[in-house]
C-alpha positions in Angstrom: 0.0 0.0 0.0 0.9 3.7 -0.3 3.2 5.5 2.1 1.3 8.0 4.3 3.2 11.1 5.2 2.8 12.9 8.6 2.8 16.6 9.0 3.5 17.3 12.7 1.4 20.0 14.5 2.8 19.5 18.0 4.5 22.9 18.1 1.8 24.9 16.3 -1.8 23.9 16.3 -1.7 21.7 19.4 -0.6 24.4 21.8 -2.9 26.9 20.0 -5.8 24.6 20.9 -4.7 23.3 24.3 -2.4 26.0 25.8 -3.8 29.2 24.3 -0.6 29.4 22.2 1.5 29.8 25.3 4.3 27.3 24.3 7.6 29.1 24.7 10.7 28.7 22.5 12.5 27.2 25.5 9.9 24.4 25.6 10.5 23.6 22.0 14.2 23.6 21.6 15.1 20.6 23.8 13.2 18.2 21.4 13.7 20.1 18.1 16.5 17.7 16.9 14.5 14.6 17.9 11.5 15.9 15.9 13.8 16.7 13.0 14.9 13.0 12.9 11.5 11.5 13.5 10.5 11.2 9.9 7.9 13.9 9.5 7.1 15.3 6.0 7.0 18.7 7.6 6.9 20.4 11.1 4.2 23.0 11.3 5.9 25.7 13.5 4.3 29.1 13.4 1.3 30.9 12.0 0.6 34.6 12.4 -1.1 34.1 15.8 2.1 32.7 17.2 3.9 35.8 16.1 1.3 37.8 17.9 1.5 35.8 21.1 5.3 35.9 21.1 5.4 39.7 20.9 2.4 40.6 23.2 2.4 37.9 25.8 5.6 35.8 25.8 7.9 38.8 25.1 9.9 36.7 22.6 11.2 37.8 19.3 9.3 35.5 16.9 11.9 35.8 14.2 14.6 34.7 16.6 12.4 31.7 17.4 12.5 30.7 13.7 16.3 31.2 13.5 16.9 29.1 16.6 14.7 26.3 15.4 16.3 26.4 11.9 19.7 25.7 13.6 18.3 22.4 15.0 15.8 21.4 12.3 18.0 20.8 9.3 16.3 17.8 7.5 12.6 18.5 7.8 10.8 21.4 6.2 9.4 23.8 8.8 5.9 25.2 7.9 4.2 28.5 8.4 0.8 29.8 7.2 -0.7 32.8 5.5 -4.2 33.8 6.5 -5.4 35.5 3.3 -3.9 39.0 3.1 -4.5 39.9 6.8 -1.4 38.7 8.6 -1.8 39.5 12.3 -5.0 41.5 12.5 -8.4 41.4 10.7 -7.4 44.3 8.4 -6.1 43.4 4.9 -2.4 44.4 4.4 -1.0 45.8 1.2 0.4 43.2 -1.2 4.0 44.4 -0.8 3.8 43.8 3.0 2.5 40.3 2.5 5.3 39.6 0.0 7.9 41.0 2.3 6.5 38.7 5.1 7.0 35.7 2.8 10.6 36.8 2.0 11.3 37.0 5.8 9.8 33.6 6.4 12.0 32.1 3.7 15.1 33.9 5.0 14.6 32.7 8.5 14.1 29.0 7.9 10.6 28.3 6.7 10.4 26.0 3.7 6.7 25.3 3.4 3.8 27.7 3.4 0.1 27.0 3.5 -2.4 29.7 2.5 -6.0 29.8 3.4 -9.0 32.1 2.9 -12.1 31.7 5.0 -14.4 32.9 2.3 -12.7 30.8 -0.4 -12.1 34.0 -2.4 -9.0 32.7 -4.2 -8.1 36.2 -5.4 -6.8 36.6 -1.8 -4.3 33.8 -1.9 -3.4 32.9 -5.5 -0.7 35.6 -5.8 0.6 34.7 -2.3 1.0 31.0 -3.3 2.8 32.0 -6.6 5.2 34.1 -4.6 5.8 31.1 -2.2 6.9 29.0 -5.1 9.1 31.8 -6.5 10.9 32.0 -3.2 11.7 28.2 -3.4 9.3 27.1 -0.7 6.7 24.3 -1.0 3.2 25.8 -1.6 0.2 24.3 0.0 -3.2 25.5 -1.2 -6.2 24.8 1.0 -9.9 25.0 1.3 -11.6 25.4 4.6 -14.3 22.8 5.4 -17.5 24.1 6.7 -21.0 22.6 7.0 -23.6 24.8 5.3 -25.9 24.9 2.3 -23.1 26.6 0.2 -20.2 24.3 1.2 -21.0 21.4 -1.0 -18.6 18.8 -2.5 -19.0 20.4 -5.9 -18.0 23.8 -4.3 -14.8 22.3 -2.9 -13.9 20.5 -6.2 -14.3 23.7 -8.1 -12.1 25.7 -5.7 -9.5 22.9 -5.8 -9.4 23.0 -9.6 -9.1 26.7 -9.6 -6.2 26.7 -7.0 -4.3 24.1 -9.0 -4.8 25.9 -12.3 -4.1 29.4 -11.1 -1.4 28.9 -8.5 0.3 25.6 -9.6 0.4 24.5 -6.0 2.6 21.6 -4.8 0.1 20.2 -2.3 -3.7 20.5 -1.8 -5.2 20.5 1.7 -8.6 20.1 3.1 -8.6 22.1 6.3 -11.2 21.2 8.9 -10.5 23.6 11.8 -13.8 22.9 13.6 -13.5 19.1 13.5 -16.7 18.9 11.5 -15.9 16.1 9.0 -17.6 12.8 9.6 -16.7 9.4 8.0 -19.9 9.7 5.9 -19.0 13.2 4.5 -15.4 12.3 3.8 -16.6 9.4 1.6 -18.1 11.9 -0.8 -15.8 14.9 -0.3 -12.4 13.2 -0.9 -13.4 11.5 -4.2 -14.8 14.8 -5.5 -11.6 16.6 -4.7 -9.3 13.9 -6.0 -11.2 13.9 -9.3 -9.6 17.3 -10.0 -6.2 17.1 -8.2 -4.3 15.0 -10.8 -0.8 14.4 -9.5 -1.1 17.0 -6.7 -1.1 15.1 -3.4 -4.0 15.6 -1.0 -3.5 16.5 2.6 -6.1 16.3 5.4 -6.2 18.4 8.6 -8.9 18.0 11.3 -9.5 18.4 15.0 -10.9 16.0 17.6 -13.8 18.3 18.7 -16.4 15.5 18.1 -14.1 12.6 18.6 -14.5 11.5 14.9 -11.2 12.9 13.5 -9.2 9.6 13.9 -11.9 7.7 12.0 -12.1 10.5 9.4 -8.3 10.2 8.8 -8.5 6.4 8.3 -11.3 6.7 5.9 -9.6 9.6 4.1 -6.5 7.6 3.6 -8.4 4.6 2.3 -9.9 6.9 -0.3 -6.6 8.4 -1.5 -5.4 11.0 1.0 -1.6 10.6 1.3 -0.7 13.3 3.9 -2.3 13.9 7.3 -1.7 16.3 10.1 -1.3 14.9 13.6 0.1 15.9 17.0 2.2 14.0 19.4 0.3 12.9 22.5 -0.1 14.2 25.1 -0.5 17.4 23.0 -3.3 15.7 21.0 -7.0 15.0 21.1 -9.5 17.3 22.8 -9.7 20.4 20.5 -6.3 19.5 18.9 -5.4 17.0 16.2 -5.5 13.2 16.5 -2.5 11.6 18.3 0.4 10.7 16.1 1.1 7.5 18.0 -2.5 6.1 17.7 -3.0 7.2 14.1 0.4 5.7 13.0 -0.4 2.4 14.8 -3.8 2.2 13.1 -2.5 2.9 9.7 0.2 0.3 10.0 -2.3 -2.3 11.2 -4.1 -1.7 7.9 -1.0 -2.2 5.8 0.1 1.4 5.1 3.7 2.4 5.3 4.4 5.2 7.8 8.1 6.0 8.1 8.0 7.5 11.6 10.5 6.7 14.4 8.2 5.7 17.2 11.0 5.9 19.8 11.7 9.5 19.0 8.0 10.4 18.9 7.6 8.9 22.4 10.6 10.8 23.7 9.1 14.1 22.5 5.7 13.2 24.1 7.4 12.4 27.4 9.1 15.8 27.3 5.9 17.7 26.7 4.1 15.7 29.4 6.8 16.8 31.8 6.5 20.4 30.7 2.7 20.4 31.1 3.0 18.9 34.6 5.6 21.4 35.6 3.9 24.5 34.1 0.4 23.4 35.1 -0.8 23.2 31.5 -3.7 21.0 30.3 -3.2 17.8 28.3 -5.4 16.7 25.5 -8.0 14.0 26.2 -10.5 12.3 23.9 -13.8 14.2 23.6 -17.3 12.8 23.4 -19.5 13.3 20.4 -21.6 16.4 20.6 -24.2 17.0 17.9 -24.6 20.7 18.9 -21.0 21.4 17.7 -22.4 21.2 14.2 -24.6 24.2 14.9 -22.1 26.7 16.2 -19.0 25.1 14.5 -16.5 27.1 16.7 -12.9 25.8 16.1 -10.8 24.3 18.9 -8.4 27.2 19.6 -11.2 29.8 19.7 -13.4 27.6 21.9 -10.6 27.3 24.5 -10.0 31.0 24.5 -13.7 31.9 24.7 -14.2 29.7 27.8 -11.1 31.3 29.4 -12.3 34.8 28.7 -15.9 34.1 30.0 -14.5 32.5 33.1 -12.3 35.6 33.7 -15.3 37.8 33.3 -17.5 35.7 35.5 -19.8 34.9 32.6 -19.4 31.2 32.1 -23.1 30.6 33.0 -23.9 32.3 29.7 -21.7 29.9 27.7 -24.5 27.8 26.2 -26.6 30.8 25.3 -23.6 32.4 23.5 -23.1 29.2 21.5 -26.7 29.2 20.4 -26.4 32.8 19.4 -23.2 32.0 17.5 -25.0 29.5 15.5 -27.7 32.0 14.6 -25.2 34.8 13.7 -23.3 32.3 11.6 -26.4 31.6 9.5 -27.4 35.3 9.3 -24.0 36.4 8.0 -24.1 34.1 5.0 -22.1 31.0 6.3 -18.5 32.4 6.5 -16.3 29.4 7.3 -15.6 29.3 11.0 -11.9 29.9 10.9 -9.8 32.9 11.8 -10.8 35.7 11.4 -14.5 34.9 10.7 -15.0 32.6 13.7 -13.9 35.4 16.0 -16.0 37.9 14.1 -19.1 35.7 14.4 -18.3 34.9 18.0 -17.7 38.5 19.1 -21.0 39.6 17.6 -22.8 36.7 19.3 -21.4 37.7 22.7 -22.4 41.3 22.2 -25.9 40.3 21.2 -26.3 38.1 24.3 -24.8 40.5 26.8 -26.6 43.6 25.5 -30.0 42.0 25.1 -30.5 43.6 21.8 -29.2 42.0 18.7 -26.8 44.0 16.6 -27.1 47.1 18.8 -23.4 47.3 18.8 -21.6 46.2 15.6 -17.8 45.7 15.6 -15.9 47.4 12.8 -14.8 44.0 11.5 -18.4 42.8 11.1 -19.3 45.9 9.1 -16.2 45.5 7.0 -17.0 41.9 6.4 -20.6 42.8 5.3 -19.2 45.4 2.9 -16.7 43.0 1.2 -13.5 44.4 2.7 -12.2 40.8 3.3 -13.4 39.3 0.0 -16.5 38.2 -1.8 -19.2 36.8 0.5 -20.2 33.2 -0.1 -23.9 34.0 0.4 -26.0 37.1 1.0 -26.4 38.4 4.5 -30.1 38.4 5.7 -31.5 41.7 4.6 -32.8 43.0 8.0 -29.5 42.0 9.6 -27.5 43.8 6.9 -29.6 46.9 7.5 -28.8 46.9 11.2 -25.1 46.3 10.5 -24.9 49.2 8.1 -26.9 51.5 10.4 -25.3 50.6 13.7 -21.7 50.1 12.5 -19.2 52.9 12.5 -20.0 55.7 10.0 -16.2 56.1 9.5 -16.1 52.9 7.5 -16.5 53.7 3.8 -19.3 51.8 2.0 -16.8 50.8 -0.7 -13.3 49.4 0.2 -10.5 51.4 -1.3 -7.3 50.0 -2.9 -4.3 49.9 -0.5 -1.2 51.8 -1.3 2.2 50.1 -1.1 3.7 50.3 2.4 7.2 48.8 2.3 8.9 51.9 0.8 7.5 54.1 3.6 8.5 51.5 6.2 12.1 51.5 4.9 12.2 55.2 4.9 10.8 55.5 8.4 13.1 52.8 9.9 16.2 53.1 7.8 18.5 51.2 10.2 16.2 48.3 11.1 15.9 44.9 9.6 12.9 44.0 7.4 11.8 41.7 10.2 11.7 44.4 12.8 10.1 46.9 10.3 7.3 44.4 9.8 6.7 44.1 13.5 6.7 47.8 14.0 4.2 48.2 11.1 1.8 45.6 12.6 2.0 46.6 16.3 1.0 49.9 17.8 2.4 51.7 20.8 5.2 50.2 22.7 4.6 46.5 22.2 7.7 45.8 20.2 9.8 47.9 22.6 8.4 46.0 25.5 9.3 42.7 23.9 12.8 43.9 23.3 13.1 45.3 26.9 12.2 41.9 28.3 15.8 40.8 27.5 17.3 37.9 25.6 15.0 35.1 24.5 15.2 32.1 26.9 16.5 29.0 25.2 16.7 26.5 28.1 13.6 25.3 29.9 14.4 24.8 33.6 12.5 22.2 35.5 12.4 22.7 39.3 14.4 20.3 41.4 12.1 17.9 43.5 12.8 19.8 46.7 11.9 23.1 45.1 8.6 21.6 43.8 7.9 20.2 47.2 8.4 23.6 48.9 6.2 25.3 46.3 3.4 22.8 46.9 3.7 23.2 50.7 3.6 27.0 50.4 0.2 26.7 48.7 -1.4 24.9 51.7 -3.2 26.8 54.4 -2.1 26.2 58.0 0.2 23.3 57.2 1.2 23.0 60.9 4.7 21.7 61.5 6.7 20.1 58.6 10.1 18.5 58.9 12.2 17.3 55.9 15.4 15.2 56.5 18.1 13.9 54.2 21.3 12.6 55.5 22.6 15.0 58.1 20.4 17.8 56.8 17.1 18.7 58.4 14.7 21.4 57.4 11.8 22.4 59.7 8.9 24.7 58.8 6.3 25.9 61.3 6.0 27.5 64.6 8.7 26.7 67.2 7.6 24.6 70.2 
């Protein structure tokens, strides 16, 4: 049987779904060389949200992360992603900014780039994919799976044909960020797409939100998928990808060749289990099937972040109501695929509708821009009464017709003549002092330090209330804590 290739998502999508993207460079570096030798077709390392988290929260230079990983990952292609023309924010960037971003990715070690557009408006990604190939990187075109009246098998086949003909992509991918695919749907979708791919290999990406993704992968492979995306347990399952160990074992039991080094994969898994235990981070566990997920279709990473934000605001008791409203807004806005930025756009509007008690009383700028076509051609019309409220209640500063964007790179180079292109891009994308704050945090940490057992013990004891008297002895050393007798 055919060889099945594995694209690893342990460093990118798994922590995005399970750890709110808070995996540091120091957590990655100790196992980078092992991952490089494990036999993966590619290692998915960073998308634009990881750049954002690095700068704003981790205070790490994301370009330095790429360079450090490049020093250790020398055999396997490292992958990044382009989300339409928007990069870090919802706003569309000038073409020359996106092209410079690609040049910096290539210069800093990325060898494979995937491009997506949540509206499947291929005008937003065709030129990007052409530029990826011109820079010598492998180009991966993708369509985002969504369940709606407009997202039919015929729709996906047409978009696949157009991507291949217009962008001459190296790989075609079905991206299922919401874990919505079922074994039944994959049996019709994959043959429809393969009918137009020709020699271009088909890759499959899904999440375990409904518990069905491992079965979807097996069925997809049986039908002709040759590349799948998995994550190394324990950073797998839950809202993340299927576990590499389990999927590989199942594929081999059915006669497929998978050239993955199990020993190295297990070593990487053991490292991240230790990191999770030390840092108090959650591990992925299999999820039960939930039919309601097919109504709101919120992807894994966003669902994790939404729960966290509602808990912080003391609003977790409104969670189910917000999910129901999300499903309603999703339909009213014309079925935009629930992937960044449209999943956040739909979810934010749903939260506002619930909390304010009046639907569309407040309309975020991004929702109005979406309705007016700033992000691309809409897949289906917005419900007329909803569109009226969006136009009326949205900011009057937003022009009813999007205007062409002027080139920005010459201005950036003039404004920052002594900076690198990498830093120019960050300063273009971040306002205020965020880049300065990142740099002021000092050198990027490259070594992850686990506490010694005695330090962990003392930390745990310090968390307890009224521990009384505690004595710890080792050899001739004795440590006593508590009130003196």
